[in-house]
C-alpha positions in Angstrom: 0.0 0.0 0.0 1.3 3.4 -1.0 1.1 6.1 1.6 1.7 9.8 0.6 1.8 12.1 3.6 0.1 15.5 2.7 1.3 18.5 4.7 -1.1 21.2 5.8 -1.8 23.6 3.0 0.0 21.4 0.4 -1.3 21.5 -3.2 -3.2 18.4 -4.2 -1.4 18.3 -7.5 1.9 18.0 -5.7 0.6 15.1 -3.6 -0.7 13.4 -6.7 2.7 13.8 -8.4 4.4 12.2 -5.4 1.9 9.3 -5.5 2.5 8.7 -9.2 6.2 8.7 -8.7 6.0 6.2 -5.9 3.6 4.0 -7.9 5.9 4.0 -10.9 8.9 2.9 -8.7 6.9 -0.2 -7.6 6.9 -1.5 -11.2 3.3 -2.9 -11.1 2.3 -1.6 -14.5 5.5 -2.8 -16.1 5.0 -6.3 -14.6 1.4 -6.4 -15.8 2.5 -5.6 -19.4 5.1 -8.3 -19.4 2.6 -10.9 -18.1 0.1 -10.2 -20.8 1.8 -12.6 -23.1 4.1 -15.5 -22.4 7.6 -15.2 -23.8 9.7 -18.3 -24.1 13.0 -18.2 -22.2 15.0 -18.8 -25.4 13.3 -15.8 -27.0 14.1 -13.6 -23.9 17.8 -14.7 -24.1 17.9 -14.0 -27.8 16.5 -10.5 -27.3 18.9 -9.8 -24.4 21.8 -10.8 -26.7 20.6 -8.6 -29.5 20.3 -5.7 -27.2 23.8 -6.3 -25.8 25.2 -6.4 -29.3 23.4 -3.2 -30.2 24.6 -1.3 -27.1 28.2 -2.6 -27.6 28.1 -1.4 -31.3 26.9 2.1 -30.1 29.7 2.3 -27.6 32.3 1.3 -30.2 31.0 4.0 -32.5 31.4 6.7 -29.8 35.1 5.9 -29.4 
C-alpha cells in the first residue's frame, strides 16, 4: 500500500505527483504488461543478446 503524507496547505497536484512517482517505482504496471503474453526463455535470451550487441556497437561508434 502506498502512503503519501500530505502536509497542511500542500497542493493536491503535488501530492498526486508524489503518488504517481512512488507508484511508478513499484513497477506494477511494467510487470502487468510483461505478463500479458508469455515469452519463451529462449526468446528472452535472444532479445537480451541482440540488445547487448546493439549497445556494444553504439559504444564502439562513440570511441
